[in-house]
N, C-alpha and C positions, 0 to 999 in steps of 0.2 A: 786697168790698174787702180784707178781711183776708187771704183766700187770694191775691188779686192781689199785695199787698205782700209776703207771705211768699215767693211765687214769684219776685218780683224780687230779693229779698235772697239767695235761694239760688243765683241765676245771676250769676256775676261779670261775664260779658260783657254780660248784659242790664242789670245794675245800672250798669255803666260807660256803656253806651249811653244809658240813661234820664237819668243825671246830666248828661252832656255835652249831650244834646239839650235838656233842660229849661233848662240854663244858657244856651245860645244863644237859645232862645225868650224867656227872662226878660230877657236883655240887649237883645234886639230890641224888646221891649214897653216897657221902662223907659228906653230910650236918651235921650229928651228930658229926663229928670229926673236923669240921672247927672252933670250938670255937665261934660260933655265939650266940647272945643273944637269950633268950627264945622267940620264935615267938608268944606265946599266953599271955605272961606276960608283962604288960605295966606299965607306971608310969605317973600319971596325971601331975606331975611336968615337964615331958619331952614331953608333947603332942604337936604335929604339929611343931616339930623342923625341920628347912630346912636342905637340904643336907649339908654335911661338906664343900664342895667346893663352895657353893653358897653365902657365906658371911663370913666376918672375925670373927663373934661372934658365929658361929655354933660349937657345941661340936664335938669332934672327934669320939666317939663311934658309931655314926650313919651316915655312909657315904651317904646313900640315904634318910636320914631324918626319922621322925617318923610319925605315923598316929594320928588320933583323940584320941586314948587311950594311946598314948605314946609307942606303940610297934614299934620295929625296922623294917623298910620296907624291907631292904635287906634280913634280916633273914626270913621274911614272904614270900618274893618272892622265895627264895631258897627252903624253906620247902614246899611252895605251889607247886613248880615244882615237888616234890616227888609225891604228890597226883595226880596232873594233868597227868603226864607222866605214872604213874602206871595205872590210870583209862583208859587212852587212849590206852596204850599198851595192857592191858588185853582185852579191847573191840575189838581192831583190831584183836587180836589172835582168840578170840571166834567167831567173825563175819566172819573172814577169813576161819577158819576151817569149819564152817557150810556152808558158801557160796560155797567153793571149793567142798566139798563133794556133796552137792545138785546139783551143776553145772555139776559135772562128771556123777552123776546118771542120770540127765535129758538128757544130751547129748549122753550118751552111750545107754540107753534103748529107748529113743525117745517115740513116741506113746502117749498113754494116760498119763503116768507119766510125760513126758516132758511137755505136754499141761497143766497139773494140776499145776506143779511147776511154770511155766512161768506165768500162770494166777495169782498165789499168788504174784509173783514179780510185775506184772502190778497193782494189787490192792494196794500193799504197796507203789508203786511209785506214785499212785494217791493221797495218803494221805500226807499232810504236815508232814515231819519227825519231825520237832520241836514240832508240836501239839501232835503227837503221843508220843514223849518223855515226854512232860509236863503231858499228861494224865496218863501215866504209873507211873511216879515218884510221881505225886500228889496222886495217888490211893494207892500205896504200901509204900510210905515214902521215904525221901531222905537219902539213905545210900550208901556206896561205892559199895556194892554188887548190889543194884538195879540200880545204875548208870551204872555199867559195863554191866548189862544185857540189859537195855533199849538202850544203845548206840550200843551194838552188834546187837540188833534187827534192828537198822536203817542202818546197814552197810552190812549185808550178801547179800542183793539183788544185789549189784554191782558186787561182786565176782561171784555170781551165773550166771548172764547174760554173763559176759565176758568168764568165764570158759566153760560154755555150748557151746558158739560159737566156742571156740578153740577145744573142744572135738569132735564136729560134723565134724571138718576137720581132726583131728588126727586119729579118729577111722577108717577112710577109707585108711590109709596108709598101705604100705606093711608089715611093722614089726608087726602091730596089727593084720592084716589078717593072717599072718603066725603063730602068737601066738595062734589065735583062731583055726587054722587048726590042730595044734598039741595037742589040747585038754586042754589048760590052763584054769583055773577057771576064772570066771568073775571078782572076787575080785582081783586076781593077774593081770589080764589085765588092770583093771582100775587104780589100785594104784601102780603097779610095772612098767608098761609100758606107760600108758597114763599120769599119774600124773606128772612125771618128765619133760614131754614135754610141759606142760601147766603152770608150776610154774612161769615162767618169767613174763607174764602179771599179774598174781596174786600178785607178789611181788611189782610191780609198783602200782597196785591199792591199796595195803596196805599202801604205803607211802602217797598217796593222801587221803585215808580214815583217816590216823592218823592226818593229818592237820585238816580235817573237824571235827573229833571227839574232838580235843582240843578246837576248837571254840564252838562246841555244849556244851561241859562241862563247859566252861567259861560262856556261855549264861544261862545255867541252874543254875549255882551258882549265877550269877547276879540277877536272878529272885527269889533266895531264895530256890531253889529246888536241889542244889548241896550239897556238904559237909557242915554240919552245924557248926556254931561257937561253940567253939573257933578255930576249925581246920582251918588253913590258906589255902585259895584257891584264884587263880587269879581273878576269876569272882566275888567272894565275896568282895575282896579288891576294885574292881572297884565300886561295889554297895555301899560299906560303904563310899567311898571317893568322890562320885559324888557331894555331897553337899558342898564340900570344893574346888571345881575346881578353883574358883576365888580367894581364899585366901591361899590355900595350894596346888599348882599345882602338887607337887611331889607325893601326895598321890595316884593319879590315873595315872599319867604319866608313872611311872616306871613299875607297873603291866601291863599296856597296852603295853608298849614296850616289856616286856617279852613275851606276847602273840604274838605280831607281829613278833618278831625275831624267836620264836620257829616255828610258822607256816610257815614263809618264808623259814627258813632253811630246814624244812621237804619238802616243795615244790621244792626247789632247788635240794635236794637229789633225790627226785622222778623223776625230769626231767633228772638228770644225769643217774640214773638207767635205765630209758627208752632208752636213747641213748646208754648206755653201753651194754645193752642186744640186741640192734638192730644191726644185722650184717651189715646193710647198712650204719650205722653211726659209725663204729669203728675207724673213723679218729680222735677220741678224743685224 
């Protein structure tokens, strides 16, 4: 832990990424106890109010202003982060588990099973992932469960390819061959001896996938296939406010900044993790 903290403090980009990401996660977890206005209840008498700091006549209860229905933008951004981070987190976990397991199986057994799984990966990579997501969500309906499933389906292939390549190398090392020689079961070899040695690249891929899935979730919500109103989501906020860009810039600016900052922080953390786990770059 001491080495971990010292490495974070030595990397400015990594430190900024961790701070911003932890801040968003903390706000998402503590949103019900922050005393924020109801994110789905508005007031037409308070519609399109500018941020508090943008003018002398702006009211105080809405520091980031209100949208076209008089709903507090700050509250909707924070509550929207709960849904976005929950969907992205669950999709990364499900896609990671499926991709890691299939990658280990393909790399360890090789042969026909390896060829079959890799051809499935190639087929899915040939399909536009956003088109696949749109097709599935439009067919089965836009719910949180369907969003998690379809986003996980678009992410497992990256884990599988990278893990499979790592397993092909690890399975030929002495500690695996000696474990096979003493008669250990196949499951024990794969998940007790090989899995811990290939988790590092999988963790780095998970951070990159988290950023990509956040963007895909926002895109689906923007197109009306994400969480449905009145549930707040960043993509839906952008879609609802795009007609007010010239008259009420804050309606789309702040949700857009939330997406940019979250994705940027995740990418910075991913770059830091890549360097942290790389023994050649332990000069952090």
